[in-house]
N, C-alpha and C positions, 0 to 999 in steps of 0.2 A: 896612494888607492890602495895600497893593497893590507899596512898598516890601519884605514880608518874598517876595512874589513874586519881584520883581525878584531880590532878593539870589540864592533859591534858584533863578532860570533864568541868574545869573549865574555863580554856581557851577556847573550842573551844567556849560552850554557850556565854561565853560576847564577839568571836567576831560574832558571830549570829546576836545576841542582835545588837551588833553598827551598822553590814551591815543593820538590818531590820532599824534602824532609818534612816541610811540614805536615804534608796529609798523611805521610809515614807516620807522625808525632800525632795525630789525629784516629789515627784508625788503631792503636794502641787500645786495647779493651783497656777497662780499668783492671783489672789484677796487673797485667803489662806496667800502666800506670803505676800503681803502687809500689811494686814489687822494683822496678828498676827506684825510686825514688827509698826505698830499706837501703837497697845493694847501696846508693851512696850516702848515709845515712843520714836521711834527711828526714826524722820522724813525722818532723811536722809539722813539712808539705804534704807528704801521705796523709795524714791525718785529718788535712784541710781538706784534702780532694774527698775522703771521704765523708768528711761533715757536711757537705755542701751537697750529699745525694740524699734520697730517701733508705727511710731503711729497709733492708730488703736482706733473706739472708745471706747474699754473696758478701754484699757491705758490712756485715757483722764481723761475718770469718774473715773480711782483712782487716778490720778496724782490731780484732783476736788476737792478729799473726804481728800487724804494727804495733800493739802493744810487749806483746812477748818477743819478739825482737829488737824493741828499744831498750827489755830491761837485761837482754840478753847481751847487748852494748854497754848500757853502761856499768856493769860486771868488769865484762872482761877487757875495755877497746879503752877503760876511761883514763885520768892520770890518776894514779896511787894515791898521792899524796890528797886526792879530797874522796878516798874512799865512803869516808861515812854518809858522805853526802850522796857519792852515787850510789848509795848501797840503800838508803833511803828514796831515793828517786829510783831506783828498779826496782823496791817493793812495792812501790807506789802501781808501778806499770804489771808488776804482778799480781797484784788486786785488781784490779782492770780487767786485766786478763778473765781471772777467775770468777768476775763478776759478769761478765760476757760466758764465759762458760766454766765451771766452777769443777770441772771433772779434766782439765787440762793439765794431763800430766807430767810437762816437762814448767810448768807455771809453778807447779806442787813441788817438786822438786829441787828447782831455784830460790823458791824461800823458803823450802828447810835446812840446803844448803846455806842460805846466808844466817839464817834464824841460827841453824848452828856454829856460827863463824861467833855470832855476837855473844852464845853464849861460852867461849869461851875467855869474854872481857869482861867478869861480875861489875863491874861497875858501866859500863856500856848497853844500851842498848837503842829500841829503834824508837823514832820520834812518835809521843803518845799517838798520835793519829792514825797511825800506820801500825802501831798495835789492839789498838782496838777495833780496827775494821778488819786485821787479823784475825783476831778473839769471833770475830762474829763470823768470819770463814772459817773455822773450824779452828787455826794452827794454835800449840798451847807454846805460850810465850815464857 
């Protein structure tokens, strides 16, 4: 009898804890959800949440931040053997940031830094499509 009572109480407690965790996740603000995914380097998941929302100043600001953090991640946390690909992908992310906010100082600085590295290798440059977009944004290639 005691064992049965213990099992029932344990099952009830587990169910209650699970429901409170689900409720806590549902109560997170959009910003908290997105920032949590960014902290886990789940940039595509964060963008998927934002892409499903109507455009608002909050959504636009969060998209800007996700692109920025993704670009930074690609440069500083990725496999060094894939540096050229990572640099091109990071530049794509920084371009997305600058299309949202042309005055984003961090995106400008990171882009300039990557371009400076490319300038040290005479036979290397970003992909042509990226170079064209950077020129449109006012960068000297």
